[in-house]
C-alpha positions as CSV (number, residue, x, y, z in Angstrom):
1,M,85.9,93.2,77.3
2,K,86.0,89.9,79.2
3,V,89.3,88.0,79.6
4,K,88.9,84.5,78.3
5,K,89.6,81.8,80.9
6,I,92.4,79.3,80.1
7,P,91.3,75.8,81.1
8,L,93.8,74.2,83.5
9,R,94.3,70.5,84.0
10,K,96.5,68.5,86.4
11,C,99.3,66.3,85.1
12,V,98.9,62.8,86.6
13,A,102.7,62.3,86.7
14,T,103.9,65.6,88.2
15,N,100.7,67.0,89.8
16,E,101.4,70.4,88.1
17,Q,98.4,72.4,86.9
18,L,99.0,73.5,83.3
19,P,96.9,74.8,80.4
20,K,95.2,72.1,78.4
21,S,97.2,73.0,75.3
22,E,100.5,72.1,77.1
23,M,99.3,68.5,77.9
24,F,98.4,65.2,76.2
25,R,95.1,63.6,77.0
26,I,95.1,59.8,77.2
27,V,91.6,58.2,77.3
28,R,90.2,54.9,78.3
29,T,87.2,54.5,76.1
30,P,83.9,52.7,77.1
31,E,85.1,49.8,74.9
32,E,88.1,49.3,77.4
33,T,90.7,50.5,74.9
34,V,93.3,53.2,75.4
35,C,94.0,56.0,72.9
36,V,95.7,59.4,72.7
37,D,93.1,62.1,72.3
38,T,94.4,64.9,70.1
39,T,91.1,66.6,69.6
40,G,90.0,66.7,73.3
41,K,86.6,65.2,72.4
42,V,87.0,61.4,72.7
43,R,84.4,59.9,75.0
44,G,85.8,58.1,78.1
45,H,87.9,58.5,81.2
46,G,90.8,60.8,80.5
47,A,94.2,61.5,82.1
48,Y,96.6,64.3,81.3
49,L,100.3,64.2,80.8
50,K,102.7,67.1,80.4
51,K,104.3,67.4,76.9
52,D,107.8,66.5,78.1
53,K,109.9,63.5,77.3
54,T,111.1,62.9,80.9
55,V,107.6,63.1,82.2
56,I,106.4,60.6,79.7
57,M,109.3,58.2,80.4
58,N,108.7,58.5,84.2
59,A,105.0,57.8,83.8
60,K,105.9,54.7,81.7
61,K,108.4,53.5,84.3
62,K,106.1,54.1,87.3
63,K,102.9,52.9,85.5
64,V,101.1,56.1,86.4
65,L,98.6,55.9,83.5
66,D,97.8,52.2,84.4
67,R,96.7,53.3,87.8
68,Y,94.7,56.4,86.7
69,L,92.9,54.7,83.8
70,E,92.5,51.4,85.7
71,I,93.6,49.4,82.7
72,P,97.1,48.3,81.3
73,V,98.4,50.9,78.9
74,P,100.0,49.4,75.8
75,E,103.6,50.3,74.9
76,E,102.4,51.8,71.6
77,I,100.7,54.6,73.5
78,Y,104.0,55.8,75.0
79,E,105.7,55.5,71.6
80,Q,102.8,57.6,70.0
81,L,103.2,60.3,72.7
82,L,107.0,60.5,72.0
83,E,106.3,60.8,68.3
84,L,103.8,63.6,68.9
85,L,106.5,65.5,70.8
86,K,108.7,65.7,67.7
């Protein structure tokens, strides 16, 4: 019996490699909008953030997602991430 591979992704804020299930995916869509991808199937350029309040707050403060997605990330995205943590 084969062992199933667990897909790993790199957090843009901490540079840690973690399983996809332990991270949020934030996507810049082709229409130049930013959204939180809960399904993992939204088309566009994605960045991963660890599911941790301090990581999300540091990413907001240092504008890490703005640099990776090459577009200003609205305040609502960070609020949505914090809500999903609860």
